[in-house]
C-alpha positions as CSV (number, residue, x, y, z in Angstrom):
1,M,32.0,-47.4,19.7
2,G,34.5,-47.6,22.6
3,Q,35.6,-46.2,25.9
4,G,32.9,-43.1,25.0
5,R,34.4,-42.7,21.5
6,F,31.6,-41.8,19.2
7,K,31.8,-43.3,16.0
8,F,29.9,-42.6,13.1
9,S,30.2,-44.7,9.3
10,W,27.7,-44.7,6.6
11,V,27.1,-44.9,3.0
12,G,24.1,-43.7,0.9
13,S,23.9,-47.1,-0.8
14,E,22.6,-48.6,2.8
15,D,20.2,-46.0,3.7
16,M,19.4,-43.8,0.8
17,L,17.3,-41.7,2.6
18,L,15.6,-40.3,-0.5
19,D,12.9,-37.0,0.3
20,T,14.3,-37.4,3.8
21,V,16.4,-35.0,5.9
22,L,18.0,-36.8,8.8
23,T,20.3,-35.3,11.3
24,T,22.5,-37.0,13.9
25,A,23.8,-35.3,16.8
26,H,27.0,-35.9,19.0
27,K,28.1,-33.2,21.7
28,S,28.8,-30.7,19.4
29,M,29.1,-32.5,16.4
30,V,26.0,-32.8,13.7
31,I,25.7,-34.8,10.9
32,G,23.0,-34.0,8.4
33,R,22.0,-36.7,5.6
34,Y,19.7,-36.3,2.7
35,G,19.4,-38.7,-0.5
36,G,17.5,-35.9,-3.2
37,S,14.4,-35.7,-4.2
38,T,12.5,-37.9,-6.1
39,A,10.4,-35.7,-8.0
40,A,13.4,-34.1,-9.5
41,G,14.8,-37.7,-10.0
42,A,16.8,-38.8,-7.4
43,V,17.2,-42.2,-7.4
44,K,20.0,-43.0,-5.5
45,N,22.6,-41.4,-2.8
46,E,26.1,-42.1,-3.1
47,D,27.8,-40.1,-0.5
48,G,29.3,-41.5,3.2
49,A,30.4,-40.2,5.8
50,Y,32.9,-41.7,8.3
51,V,33.3,-40.0,11.5
52,L,35.4,-40.4,14.9
53,N,35.3,-38.3,18.0
54,E,38.0,-38.4,20.6
55,P,35.6,-39.0,24.2
56,E,37.5,-35.8,25.9
57,G,36.9,-33.4,22.8
58,S,40.6,-33.5,22.4
59,W,40.3,-34.1,18.5
60,E,37.7,-34.9,15.9
61,F,38.3,-37.0,12.4
62,V,35.7,-36.7,9.3
63,M,35.9,-38.7,6.4
64,L,33.0,-37.2,3.7
65,L,32.8,-38.9,0.5
66,D,30.0,-38.1,-3.0
67,A,30.9,-40.6,-5.3
68,H,29.4,-41.2,-8.9
69,H,28.4,-43.7,-11.1
70,T,27.5,-46.3,-7.9
71,A,28.1,-45.9,-4.0
72,E,30.6,-48.9,-4.4
73,S,33.9,-46.5,-4.3
74,A,32.5,-44.7,-1.2
75,E,31.9,-48.3,0.5
76,L,36.1,-49.1,-0.2
77,L,37.0,-45.8,1.3
78,V,35.0,-46.1,4.5
79,C,35.9,-49.6,4.6
80,A,39.4,-48.8,3.7
81,L,39.8,-46.3,6.8
82,G,37.4,-47.9,9.2
83,S,40.0,-51.1,9.3
84,E,43.0,-48.8,10.1
85,E,40.4,-47.0,13.0
86,A,43.5,-47.7,15.6
87,D,46.3,-46.3,13.7
88,I,44.1,-43.0,13.4
89,I,43.7,-42.8,16.8
90,R,47.2,-43.9,17.7
91,L,48.2,-40.9,15.3
92,L,45.5,-38.2,16.6
93,S,46.9,-38.9,20.5
94,L,50.5,-37.7,19.3
95,P,51.4,-34.2,20.0
96,V,49.8,-31.7,18.1
97,N,53.0,-30.5,16.4
98,E,53.8,-34.3,15.4
99,A,50.3,-35.5,14.8
100,F,49.2,-34.0,11.5
101,A,51.9,-35.0,9.3
102,A,52.1,-38.3,10.5
103,L,48.2,-38.4,9.9
104,E,48.8,-37.2,6.5
105,R,51.7,-39.9,6.0
106,F,49.9,-42.2,7.4
107,L,46.9,-41.4,4.9
108,L,49.2,-41.6,1.7
109,S,50.6,-45.0,2.6
110,I,47.3,-46.4,2.5
111,F,45.8,-44.9,-0.5
112,K,49.2,-45.3,-2.9
113,S,49.5,-49.1,-1.8
114,E,49.5,-51.2,-4.4
115,E,46.3,-53.5,-2.3
116,F,44.3,-50.2,-2.6
117,I,45.1,-49.2,-6.1
118,R,44.0,-53.1,-7.0
119,Q,40.8,-52.7,-4.8
120,C,40.5,-49.1,-6.8
121,K,40.5,-50.8,-10.2
122,E,38.0,-53.7,-9.4
123,V,34.9,-51.0,-8.0
124,T,32.9,-49.3,-10.2
125,G,32.5,-45.6,-9.9
126,E,34.9,-43.1,-8.3
127,T,34.6,-41.0,-5.3
128,A,35.1,-37.4,-4.2
129,C,37.1,-37.6,-0.6
130,L,37.4,-34.9,2.0
131,I,39.3,-35.4,5.3
132,C,39.5,-33.1,8.2
133,A,40.9,-33.3,11.7
134,R,40.6,-30.8,14.4
135,K,43.1,-31.2,17.5
136,E,43.4,-28.3,20.0
137,N,43.4,-25.3,18.4
138,Y,44.2,-26.5,14.7
139,V,42.1,-27.8,11.9
140,W,44.0,-29.8,9.0
141,W,42.2,-31.3,5.8
142,F,43.3,-33.4,3.1
143,S,41.0,-32.9,-0.1
144,V,41.0,-35.2,-3.3
145,G,37.8,-33.7,-5.6
146,D,35.5,-30.8,-5.3
147,N,33.8,-31.3,-1.3
148,S,34.0,-28.3,0.6
149,L,35.5,-27.3,4.2
150,Y,34.7,-24.1,5.8
151,L,35.9,-22.3,8.8
152,L,33.7,-20.1,10.2
153,H,34.6,-17.2,12.7
154,P,33.6,-13.5,12.5
155,D,37.2,-12.1,12.8
156,L,37.3,-14.5,9.4
157,A,34.5,-13.7,7.6
158,A,35.5,-9.7,8.4
159,R,37.8,-10.5,5.7
160,G,35.6,-12.4,3.5
161,Q,37.4,-15.5,4.3
162,Y,35.0,-18.6,4.7
163,L,36.7,-21.6,2.8
164,L,39.4,-23.3,3.6
165,N,39.8,-26.1,0.5
166,Q,39.1,-24.8,-3.3
167,R,36.9,-27.3,-5.0
168,N,38.8,-29.5,-7.4
169,Y,37.3,-30.9,-10.5
170,Y,38.2,-34.2,-12.3
171,E,39.8,-35.5,-8.9
172,W,38.5,-38.9,-7.4
173,I,39.6,-41.9,-6.1
174,G,38.3,-45.3,-7.5
175,S,37.8,-46.5,-10.7
176,V,39.3,-43.3,-11.4
177,N,42.2,-43.0,-9.3
178,I,44.2,-40.1,-8.7
179,F,46.6,-41.9,-6.4
180,D,47.0,-44.5,-9.8
181,Q,49.3,-41.9,-11.8
182,P,52.6,-40.5,-11.5
183,V,51.9,-38.2,-9.5
184,A,49.1,-38.0,-7.0
185,C,46.9,-34.6,-7.3
186,Y,45.5,-33.7,-3.8
187,S,45.5,-30.1,-1.8
188,S,46.0,-30.5,2.0
189,G,46.8,-27.5,5.0
190,I,46.6,-26.5,8.2
191,R,44.6,-23.4,9.9
192,E,44.9,-22.1,13.1
193,L,41.9,-21.7,14.9
194,R,40.6,-17.9,16.1
195,P,39.6,-17.3,19.6
196,G,36.0,-17.9,20.8
197,H,33.4,-19.8,19.0
198,N,34.6,-21.3,15.4
199,V,32.4,-23.6,13.7
200,I,34.0,-26.1,11.0
201,A,31.8,-27.3,8.2
202,M,32.2,-30.1,5.6
203,T,29.4,-30.5,2.4
204,T,28.9,-32.4,-0.7
205,D,28.1,-30.5,-3.8
206,G,24.0,-31.6,-2.9
207,L,24.1,-28.8,-0.9
208,L,25.3,-26.2,-2.7
209,E,24.2,-27.0,-6.7
210,Y,20.5,-26.9,-6.8
211,G,18.2,-24.0,-7.6
212,E,19.8,-20.9,-7.7
213,R,22.9,-22.0,-6.2
214,V,22.7,-19.6,-3.4
215,L,24.8,-21.3,-1.0
216,E,28.0,-21.6,-3.5
217,D,28.2,-18.2,-2.2
218,P,30.2,-18.8,1.3
219,R,28.9,-16.0,3.2
220,K,25.7,-17.5,3.1
221,L,26.4,-20.3,4.4
222,Y,28.2,-18.2,7.0
223,L,24.9,-16.2,8.2
224,A,23.4,-19.4,8.1
225,F,25.0,-20.8,10.5
226,R,26.0,-17.5,12.7
227,N,21.6,-17.2,13.0
228,E,21.3,-20.3,14.1
229,E,19.2,-21.8,17.1
230,G,21.8,-24.8,17.4
231,L,23.7,-26.5,15.4
232,E,21.4,-29.5,14.4
233,K,18.6,-27.0,13.2
234,C,20.7,-25.0,11.1
235,V,22.0,-27.8,9.3
236,D,18.5,-29.5,9.3
237,D,16.9,-25.8,8.0
238,L,20.1,-26.0,5.5
239,L,19.1,-29.5,4.5
240,K,15.1,-28.7,4.0
241,G,16.0,-26.3,1.8
242,V,17.5,-28.5,-0.5
243,H,14.5,-31.1,-1.0
244,Q,12.2,-27.4,-1.1
245,G,14.2,-26.8,-3.9
246,Q,13.7,-30.4,-5.3
247,G,17.8,-31.1,-5.2
248,R,18.2,-33.9,-7.4
249,D,21.7,-34.9,-5.8
250,S,22.1,-35.8,-2.2
251,A,23.6,-33.7,0.1
252,T,25.4,-34.9,3.5
253,V,26.7,-32.2,5.7
254,V,29.3,-32.8,9.2
255,A,29.3,-29.4,11.6
256,W,30.9,-28.9,15.0
257,S,31.7,-26.3,16.7
258,Y,34.6,-25.2,19.0
259,Y,35.4,-22.9,21.7
260,N,38.7,-22.5,21.3
261,S,39.8,-20.2,24.4
262,R,43.7,-20.0,23.4
263,D,45.2,-16.9,21.7
264,A,45.6,-16.5,17.9
265,A,48.1,-14.5,15.9
266,M,47.6,-11.0,15.4
267,P,49.5,-8.0,13.4
268,S,52.2,-6.5,15.3
269,D,50.7,-2.9,14.4
């Protein structure tokens, strides 16, 4: 952490949090972690997260990882982006109409590099990777695999819109690596935030795939955050629900709120 900047870096192999819900809050952001229920057979945590917050609140940058077989691929991604922290900060300091495109080009230059591809071949297992950045009244994402990103706002909920990305299966970075193919497969996008209170939430599949899989309906997640008594309590309650439902898989949630005072696009009629 430098000059008041918040930095969070974690891989589940370092602190598995089996049978344990732990939330970490910084200003408007909450990071929630749960390692899985040992009663259901959980023995390891292969999630990971890397978070940067600009001190004045002008942007946030989050990478959320869900590895399998081992956590080595998540460790590789956290190290790879952590070593490029200065460049990530520099790019997100650009004007908003330049920052996201520059950041995407930069990430692709890392992931497609010969050195990174060589390192991926040396790890055991592979990881889903979801990266999201918010700057001013826009949110950008870069997604490989099946982690989920939500933009929760009443305007969007009224039209049944909650998810920003689509969960894609059979995409990973690591021993099996979509960037070591003739054509890399990933998705990215940018959305304008709506006026007022927006909640941006990122989750690994452990939050969705337990019990009756209630939260696979994104409206249920929206209602959980809409009924919040505070974002940290909401995240804590969601992860305690995974534990009570004996979710075997680890579950990680990063959520933050942003009040957008700018206007947003509306139809002309």
